[in-house]
N, C-alpha and C positions, 0 to 999 in steps of 0.2 A: 373380737372373738365373742360369741354368744354361747350361752349353755342352756339347754332344755333338759328337764329332769322328768323321768317317768317312773312311777312306782311299779315294781315287778311283782306280780301275783303268783307266777309260775316260773320257778328257777330253770325250767327246761328251755326258756327263751334266751337264756344267757350262754355265752360262749367264750372261750379263751380270747383275750384281747379286749373284751368289753370293759369300759370304765364304769365302775359302780361306787355307790356310796352306801354305808350301812348305818342305819339309824336305830337307836333305842331310846324310847321316851323323848323322841323328837330331837335328840342330841346326835350329832355325827360322831361315830366311834371309830369307823375306818373309811378310807377312800383310796381306790387303786384299781389295778387291772386284774381281771379274772385270769387265773392260770389254769384251773382245772374245775370241773363240775362233777357232782354225783347227785343229780336231781331226784333219783329214786330214794335217796337217803335224805333229801332236803338240805343239801349243803353245797357251797361253792368255796373255792380256795382263792384268796386274793392276796396280792402283794401290795402291802400297805405303803402309800406314797410317803408318809410322814416318818415311819420307822425303818422301812425296808424289809420288815418282817413278813412272812407268809402266815396268814390268818385264815381260820375255817370259820365261815359264817353259816349259821344255821337258820333257815327260813322261819323257824318257830320262835326264835330269839330276836332276830333283827328284822326291820323293814328294810328291804333292799330296793334301791333306786339305780337305774341306769342313767348315766350322764351322756348326753348327745352334744358334742362340741361342733360348733360351726365357725368357720373362719371366713370373714367377709373380705371383700376385695377393696383395696385402697387405691386411690388415684395418685 
């Protein structure tokens, strides 16, 4: 499995089910799947993989990255 990471400048590009990582000062604070978005308010809600808690990420506080997972074929 390989992972590519893309920085999200516009939260409107995210939708439910996207896997994201939220970083602050280059440290990962949260990683999980998007549950809901409110791009007009600059926020998304994510279910954090580590804690199972639902967290609100504000685009002005966190740098948000979308994770693209690719599964390779094995012989």
